[in-house]
N, C-alpha and C positions, 0 to 999 in steps of 0.2 A: 525307214524316216523315223523319227523320236520328234515329240511335244517338246521342247527346251522348257517349257513353264511346268510341267508336270513329270518330266525326268522319267518316260515312258513310251516305249515303242507303238506309234499306230499305225505301221503301215508298214510290208515287204515288198521287196520287187523282185519276182523270179525270174527268169529264163537262162541261158545258158550265152556266156559269153568267153572265147576262147584268150583268155588275156585282157583284162579293162586295161585300156591308155588313158580314157578319158569322158569326161560327166558335164553337162551342163542340165540345168534347170531353168523352168517359165513358170508364169501362175498356174498354169495346167499340166505341163509335163516334165517328166528325169530321159533323158537324153543320156546313151551311155555307148562309147566309141570303144570297139577292139582291138588286137594287135592285128584280128587277121582282116581290118575293112570292113565288119559289118555295123551295123547302127540299128539300134532295139531303143524304141521308146516307149514309155507305161505311161499311162494316164494317174498322175498322183491323188485324184479322189479314191478311183475305185482300186489301184494299182495294180491293172489289166496291161499287159503289154499289148500294146497296138500296132506297134511297126516294128518288121525287123527283114532287113536286106542288107546286102554288100555294097556300102555305098563308096569305099575306096578302091583298087586294086591290093592294097598294104596298108599297113598301120593305120588306124585312124586317131593320129593324135589328139585331134584339136577340136575343141566344140563350142559355139555358143548362140544362144536366142537373140533377135533382134527386140531391144527393147521395144515394140510394136507387141511381141510375140507373133508376128507372120511369118519369121522368117529363121530356118535353124542353118548355121554357116557350118561347115567340117572341113576340115582340113589335115591331110594325109602324107602316107610316105609316099605316094605319087605326084609328089610338089605343087598339087594341085589344091583349089579352095572353092567348093561347090555350096551355091544357094539355094537352098530346098524351102519350097511355098510348104507351110504346112496349115496352113490356115483353113485347106479343106479336112483336118481333125478337127472337130468338133465337139469341144470336150462334152455338151448335154449329149451327142450321142453315145458317146462310152460311157456315159451314165444309164442311160435308158437300155444301149446293150444293139442300140439301133447303127452303132458305126460298124464299117464293110468292116471284114476278115483280113487282118495284112493292108490296109488302101497303101496304094504307090504315093510314094509324096514325088512331084515334080519336079525337075533340074531348073530352076528358072537362070543358072548363071556358073560361066566357071572363071576363075581367077586363075592366071599361071605367070608367075615370079620369080620366084624362088627355086634355086638351084639344089636342094634337098629339100628332105621333109619339110612338113608343115608342123608346130608345134603348136600353135598359139592362134586364137583369131580373135580378138574381143572388140566389141562396137562397142565406138564411142557413149556417151550418154542418151544424146540425140539420135543417136541411129543414123547419123547422113554420113558416118566414117568407118572405117574397118581399118584393121593393123591385126599383122602377121607376122610373127617370128617363125625362124626356123634355124634349123641344123646348119643354113649356108651361112651363119653368121650376121646375116639382115631383121632389121625390122621394115618391112613395107606399108608406105599410106595409101589409103583404097576409097574415093570419094567419088562420088557423083551417082548419077543413073546414065549408062551403065558404068559401074566402077572404074576409073582408071587407077594408075598406077602414079599417085601423085609426087611420093619420094620414098627416101629410102635411105635409110641408118643402119652403115656398116657397124662391127662388130659388136651387134648386140644379135642375141639368139630368142629371148622370149620377151615379146611385148605382154604385158602381164594384168596391170589396171589402167585403165583413166581416173583421173581425179572425177568427184563427183561435179564439178563444173565443165569437164574434157578437155582442158587446157593443159595438163598436163599427162603425160604417162610415165609409167613404172616400168625398167625394164629390167632383165635379167641377163647376167654374161657369165657362161660356163667354163671361165679360166677361174 
């Protein structure tokens, strides 16, 4: 991790991943997904790895923290999207060393709608909607609790970024 004002490295995150496939960052955590489906989470204050487990049976291509920082969403080669409860990862416990070793994350929900790998899972800025994009050429909009598939855009492979107000979505086609 680099300080952009001082132009110097202020941290280094260590841990073995078999092929980095995705990254996500929140105010407390750095998450990384790998080609073999493993998820690792580090505390950004201490640079300590706090979670490591196989979240998907194959590729973990997509990661996103919810705007409120309580949920991590993963999307992978198994065509599924998982919602993980990260509220139990107390940043203060990581700083004081009282965080249990490799705590289990609770899977809160599973979404399925893609016919191939899930490549992107951005949240809307208000956290009320999630969009998923995948190799099947669709972008799917999920909203509500529990999340329902609201509508699907075809011939769009990756949902990349919402506008700040959440009214627009930038997508990418691979053609």
